[in-house]
C-alpha positions in Angstrom: 11.6 108.8 63.6 10.8 108.4 67.0 10.3 104.9 68.6 6.5 105.8 69.0 6.5 106.3 65.0 8.2 102.9 64.5 5.6 101.0 66.9 2.3 102.8 65.3 3.8 101.5 62.0 4.3 98.1 63.5 0.8 97.8 64.6 -0.9 99.3 61.1 1.1 96.7 59.6 0.0 94.1 61.7 -3.7 95.2 61.5 -3.3 95.1 57.8 -1.6 91.5 57.8 -4.5 90.3 60.1 -7.4 91.8 58.0 -5.9 90.4 55.0 -5.7 86.8 56.4 -9.2 87.3 58.0 -10.5 88.6 54.5 -9.2 85.4 52.9 -10.2 82.7 55.7 -13.7 84.2 55.9 -16.0 82.6 53.5 -18.9 84.8 52.3 -22.5 84.1 53.4 -23.7 82.6 50.1 -21.0 79.6 50.1 -21.5 79.0 53.7 -25.0 78.4 52.8 -24.2 76.0 50.1 -21.6 74.2 52.4 -24.3 73.7 54.8 -26.6 72.2 52.2 -23.6 70.2 50.9 -23.1 68.8 54.3 -26.6 67.7 54.7 -26.4 66.0 51.3 -23.5 64.1 52.5 -24.6 62.9 56.0 -27.9 61.8 54.1 -25.6 59.9 51.7 -23.4 58.6 54.5 -26.4 57.4 56.3 -27.6 55.3 53.2 -24.4 53.9 52.4 -24.2 52.7 56.0 -27.8 51.3 55.7 -26.1 49.3 52.8 -23.2 47.8 54.8 -20.7 50.7 53.8 -18.4 52.6 56.0 -18.4 56.1 54.9 -15.4 58.3 55.7 -16.4 61.9 56.8 -12.6 63.2 55.9 -12.0 63.1 52.1 -8.9 64.5 51.4 -8.5 66.7 48.0 -6.3 65.1 45.5 -3.8 67.4 43.5 -3.6 66.6 39.8 -0.7 67.8 37.7 -1.2 67.7 33.9 1.8 68.4 31.9 1.6 69.8 28.3 4.5 70.3 26.5 6.5 70.3 29.6 4.3 73.1 31.3 2.6 71.9 34.6 -1.1 72.4 34.9 -2.4 71.5 38.4 -5.8 71.4 39.9 -7.4 69.8 43.0 -9.8 67.0 42.6 -12.2 66.7 45.6 -14.5 63.5 45.8 -18.0 64.0 47.8 -17.4 60.9 50.0 -15.3 57.9 50.3 -16.3 54.7 51.3 -15.4 51.2 52.0 -16.8 47.8 52.3 -15.3 44.3 52.6 -11.8 45.7 52.2 -12.8 47.5 49.0 -12.5 51.4 49.0 -15.0 53.3 47.1 -15.2 57.1 45.9 -18.8 58.3 46.3 -20.2 60.7 43.7 -23.5 62.4 44.8 -25.9 62.5 41.7 -29.1 63.7 41.3 -32.0 63.4 38.4 -30.6 65.8 36.4 -27.1 64.3 36.3 -25.6 63.1 33.1 -25.6 59.5 32.2 -22.6 57.5 33.1 -22.7 56.0 29.3 -22.1 59.5 27.8 -18.7 60.6 27.4 -18.8 63.3 29.7 -20.0 61.2 32.3 -17.3 58.9 31.9 -14.7 61.3 31.6 -15.8 62.9 34.8 -15.8 59.5 36.8 -12.5 58.8 35.1 -10.9 61.7 36.9 -11.8 60.3 40.4 -10.3 56.8 39.1 -6.7 58.5 38.3 -6.9 60.8 41.4 -7.9 58.4 44.3 -7.1 55.1 42.6 -10.3 53.4 44.1 -11.7 49.8 43.4 -15.0 51.3 42.2 -17.4 54.5 42.3 -20.8 54.6 44.2 -23.0 56.7 42.6 -25.6 57.8 45.0 -28.9 59.3 44.1 -30.6 60.4 47.4 -33.9 61.2 45.4 -34.5 57.7 44.6 -32.2 56.5 47.6 -30.2 54.4 44.9 -26.7 53.5 45.2 -25.0 52.1 41.8 -21.5 50.6 41.5 -19.4 51.5 38.6 -16.0 50.0 37.5 -14.2 50.7 34.5 -12.2 47.8 32.7 -9.2 48.8 30.2 -8.9 46.2 27.3 -10.8 43.4 29.5 -8.8 43.9 32.1 -10.0 45.6 35.5 -8.4 48.8 36.2 -6.7 48.1 39.4 -5.8 50.5 42.4 -2.0 51.4 42.9 -0.5 49.1 45.4 -2.6 49.8 48.8 -4.7 52.4 46.7 -6.2 54.5 49.3 -5.8 52.1 52.4 -3.4 54.3 54.2 -6.2 56.9 54.7 -7.8 54.2 57.0 -5.0 54.8 59.4 -5.0 58.4 59.0 -8.8 58.2 59.4 -8.0 56.1 63.0 -5.5 58.8 64.1 -7.9 61.5 63.1 -10.7 60.1 65.1 -8.1 59.4 68.3 -7.0 62.9 68.3 -10.7 64.1 68.2 -11.8 62.0 70.9 -8.6 63.1 73.2 -9.1 66.7 72.3 -12.5 66.4 73.2 -11.9 64.5 76.5 -9.2 67.1 77.7 -10.5 70.0 76.3 
């Protein structure tokens, strides 16, 4: 094999790797449109919450939840719509619409309890953009309020401040 053959094979392998990465990283057109709409809804919800005195966070981390069944791990990611805070309390924000399940139904409660387990918030805010209404949901277990883990999501406040400072710095430098 000549060195030119090795060079050509290396370039072909690199091109195949770049193509594979690009295919995985590039979203299709349909989800991108949904993402833009979702982003608009998130912006509208954040504006409504800020009108009501909440601070809406623009970065919401996905939380990995691992469920073990007979020793086998089943992992899933949970992504809240938004996070908000007010008066030192942290809330998971769930965007709901007119056809959304009622909170008092079993399926509705289970969906919200998933947020409680994953994010350990002080409560959940249900935001109905159609009616411009925000409802606060809190769970109690045996008469005792479900308490967040020590410092719950408060560490995210520091991460948010750091991300904001980095954003300002990069915009100023770049």
